[in-house]
N, C-alpha and C positions, 0 to 999 in steps of 0.2 A: 540691690538686693533683693532677691526673690524670697518670699515667703509662702510656707506650707500651703496650698488651697484646698477646705475643707470640699467634700460633695456634697457636703448640705450648705444651701445658702446660710446665710446670717438672718434671715428673715424667716425659716424655717419656724413650722407653729413649736409651741411649747408650752404645757402645762405650768411652767413656774411664772408666775408674776407679781410683780412687786410693787407693794400699795406704801404710801408715804403715811404713817400714824404720828409723826413729829407732832408734837405742843399736846396729845392725849394724855389725860391723868389718869384714864384706864382703858385698856384696848379690849374689846369683846369681839372676837372672830366668828364670824358669820360665814363666813366666806371658803370654809377648806371641808366641809362638809365632816368635822370630826363629830365625836360623842361629847353632849355636854354632860352626860352622865356618868363619864368617869371608864375606869378599866374596869372589867369582867371583875368579881371575890378573886382572891387568890395572885391575881397578878402580880400586883406591886410585890408582894411577898416570894413571889418565885423570882422574879428579876433579882431581889436584894439577896436571895439566898445564892443564886448560880455567879453572882458577881464576883465574889471571892475567889473563883476559877476562871477568870476572865484568861490567865495566861495559857488557857489550856484550849487545844481545837475544839471544837463542837464535833458531834456526830454529822458527816457530810451526809448519811443517808436519811436524818432527820426521822431514824426508826420509832422512839418513843411517841416524837409529836405523829409520825402517821398511823400508827396503831392506836392513839387516843380517837383521831378523827375517825377512820374506819370503824372504830366502836362505837362510837357517837352516835353512827348515820347509818350503820350496816352496811360498811363497804370494803373490799379487800384493800387493806394496805398497801400490798404489791402494786396496786393501781392509783395509786395517790403519787403525786409529784409536789415536793415543797418549794415555795420561791421565795425571794426579798420581796416581799408585799405580791400582789398577784400580776403588779405590772410586768415583774420580769419574767412571767411565763407566758404573758402577752407576745414579748419580745421574744422568746424562745421560738414558741410558735412559728413566727412571722418569718425567722432566721432557719429553721429546719424545714419548712413546708413551701418558701416562696423565693425567688429569685430576683435579680435586675428586669424589668420587661414582664414580670408575673404582674397580676393584678389581686388587692385585697380588698375585698366589697363589705360595705356594711351601710346601714341606712343613715341617710342624710341627719346632721344634727347630733350624731353618736359621740362616745367620748372620745377627744381628741386624741388620744393614746394609739387610737387603731390607725391614723392615719398618719402618726409619726413612726410607728411600726413598720409600714410601708416603705416612708422615705429613708429610714435606716437603712434599708436593703437596696434602694434603687426599682423598689416594686410601684405599681401606679393603684395610689388610694382612690377606689370607686365608689360612691354614694348613690344608691338607691333612693327615689322620692317617697315621701310619708303621705299619709293620707290625714285627714282633719285632727286637729288639737294634738299634732306630735305622734299620732299614731303609727305605726310601723306596719307597711302595706306589706305582706308577706308577697303577694302576688308579684310585686313590683320588686321584690327582692330579688326571686327568683327569675324574673324578666331580663334582669342584668346579667346572670351569670351567663359567662363568654367560656369559651376553650382556654384562656389566659387565666380563669379565675383559680387561685391556690385557695385563699383562705376566704371564709366567712366570718366576721365578726359581729355579734349579737349582743347587746348589755340589756339588762333585765332585772330589774329597772334601769332605765336608761339616765345616762349622765350625759347634757345637764338638764334634760326637760324631766326625768322624773318618771315618765312614762310607762306603765309594764306591759307586755305583752302578752296574751292570754296564753296558757299553756298549752291549749289544744292547737293553737297557730305555731307555738315551736316546736309541736310534735310533728305537725304539718310540714313545716321547711324541712326538717330531720330526715321526712320520708321522701320527701321530692328534690331535695338538693342531692346532685351527681355524689355517689361514693366517694369518688377519688378527692372530693371537696374538703377540707378541714371546717368543720363546723365549731365555732367558741361560744357557747352561752357564758359570757361575763356577769357573774351574777355577785359582784361586789355587793349590792342591796339587798340581796335576797333575804337576810335576817329581818329585814322590815316590812315584808309581805308573810302571805301564808305560809306556814313551814311544809306544805301541802305541795306548794310550788316548786319549792327546793327538792323535795323528794322525788318528782316528776322531772324535774330536769337529770338527778343522776340515775333514773331509768330511762329517759332517752338517751344516755350516754352507753348503758348498759345492752342497748336493743340496736346501735347503729356506731361501728367501730370507726367512723371517724367523726364522733363530736367530743367535744372536751369542755368540760365545766369547771371555770374559776372561780375561786370564791377568796376572801381576803380575813384578817383579824384589824382590820385598820379601821373599820366601822362600828358596826352595832359591838365588837366586844372591846372596843375603845383600846387598842393597840396602836394606833398611826404612826407614832414613833419605832416602835419595836420593830416594821418591816416584816410581817409575817405571811403568807399567802399559800396557797395552795388548789391544785388542780385534778381531776378526777377522769379518766378517759380510761381507753383499751389499753392493754398491756406495750403492745408495742409503739401506740405514741408516748405513754410514760415513758419507755425506754429512752426514745429518741429524745425527748426532752431532757432526760437525766444525763445524755451524752454531750448537751450543750450548755446547760446551767452552770453557774458558778460554784465551783467545789467550795465548802463551807458558806455557800450563799444566805443561810440563816442563819445568826449567832446562835449561842448556846444560850443565853438569856431569851431571846426570843423564842426558841425552841420549847424551854422550861416554861415561860409563861402562855404560849400558845397549848401545851397540853394541860394545863390548869383552866385556861378558860373556854377548852370545846366542852366541857362538861358543865357549864355554868349553864344550862339553856333555862332555867327558871328566870335568871338573870335578864335572858335575852329577851324573853317574854315580855318582862317588865320593862325592857328598851323599847321592843316594837309599840308596845301600848301606851307609853308614854310620849312618844316622838310622834305616834298617829294623832294624838290628842294636840299637842304642841304645832304640829302640821296643819289643822283645823282651825287653832287658835289664827294660827298668823297669817292662814289664807283669810279666815273673815273678817281679820282686821285689814287686810291690802285691798279684799274688794270692797271695803266697807270705805276706801280711800279712792275707791273708782279702776284699781288694777283691775287687770284680766288674769287669770291663774290660768297655768297647764292643771290637769288630772294627773300630780304628782303623786308617787307610794313610796317615796324615798325618805329621807330625813332632812328635806330642804324642800323650796318652794321656789317655783319658778314663775316669775309673773312680768308683765309690762304694762308701762300707764298709755292707753289709748290717747292718741292727739297729741302727746308731747313730743316737742322739737327734735330733731336729730340731735344727736349729742345728750340730748338730757339724762338718760341712763347711766353713760361714763361719768359725767360731771358731777352728778349724784354721787356716783361711790367715791367719786374723790373727796368732795365735801364732807360726807360722814366718816370716813376714814381721819380727818383731821378731829372730829368730835368722837373718835374713838370707836366707831362701830364699824366693820369690816364687811363686806357682801361684795358678792362677786359680779361684773359686768361681764357679759361673753361675745363680744365684738371680733373675737378669735375663732368664736364657733360659727360666724355669718349669722348672729341676731343679735345685733347692736342695742337694740331697744329692749333686750329681755334683761333681767336682774334673777341671779341665782342667791338665795339666803338660806343659810341652813337653821335646824331648829336649835334654838336653844333655852336655857332659864324663863320663864314666865315673864319674870320683871324685865330681863333684858331685851324680849320680842316687844313688849309696852312700849319700853323706851324707844326703840329702833321704831315702832309705827307713829310714834309721837313726832320721833325726827323726821319722817315720810313724810308725815301731814305737813311740816314747815316747809318742807322741798317742794309740795304741791305749786305754790304760786310763781315756782321758777322755772314751770314745766314749757311753758311758750317764751323763755328768754335766756335757755341755755348757751 
C-alpha cells in the first residue's frame, strides 16, 4: 500500500526542538527568547475581557489594532498588515513573490525560518557569506543577487547571533538592491535596540516600494503565546499579502491585547534597559568562564567555548535540561559549538552560570 509522499523531506529544517526536562523540580526556559519580564501592562486584562466573546469571529481586517499601531508610530494604517505572529507574514511574502526554481536570499546563519519559507514553495534558499564576528556583509549580499532572486530577508538584529546591521548599511542595501526584488526587514527584536533604528526602517520602506518591515508582539511586549505580528510596506505589497494571509488570522483576544500593548512604550523602554543590563551580566559571566561571545543586541547571548570537543555544546544542553535549565544548541544552523541563552532573572542567570562552571571539566570528554 502506497502512502502520500510529502514534497518536503522528513529531514527538512524545523524551528521546533524538543528537550527532555524530566526529573527537574523546576524548569527555567532560557531557550526560546521569551521575555522574563512578562506581558505589557493591560495585556492580561484585555485577554480576559475579550475571552467572553470567544464565540464571535474577530475583525478579519484587524482595524482597531492597525489604527493603534499606526497612531503609535505615525504610520498609515492602510499600509499595515497583521499576522499570526510575524512568521505568518514572512511565509506569505514567500508565497506571493517566489515560486519553485526562484531564489530567496539571506545572510548566512540567519533566522531558520527564512530557509523554511523557501523550502515550502520549492524555491532555492541562498546564503551570502558574513564578515567578522557574524557581521552582515552588505556587499556580499548584493553580490549574491542573481536574475532568479525574488526575495531578500534581513533579520535585524539577527537570530540566533543577535548581531545588528547598522541602519546606514540597511539603507544602502535598499538603495542598491534591484527594485523588482522584495527586501524584507525582519525586525522581531527591534524593541531591544535604539528606537531610532526602528523609525529608520519605516522610513526606508517609505522610500522604497519593494521594502517590507515586519514586527512582532512576541518578544519585548511579552505576548509570545498570543501570536500577533504586523508588517508595514507599500500599499500594493500590503494588498497582495492581505489576499493570501489567513482569514481571521489574528484572533480577537490577540488583537485586543496588541492594541493595548502597543501604547505601553514606557514599559518597552524598561524592558530594553533591563534586558541590556541582563545581557551584559550574562556575557560577562560567560567570558569569565572562558567563553567567546558574539556582539548580540537582542534579548539573548550567543556564545561558544573555544577548545571544547565536538558535541560538548549539544551534550551540555541535554545535561542542563535534566537539571531544569533550558538553553539552545545550534547544530541546525550549522553552528554546533555555539549556544544561545535567553536573558532571564538575575538569580536564574547566576544559577545557570554556576551550572556552566560545573560543565567545564567535561569539555574535553563530551
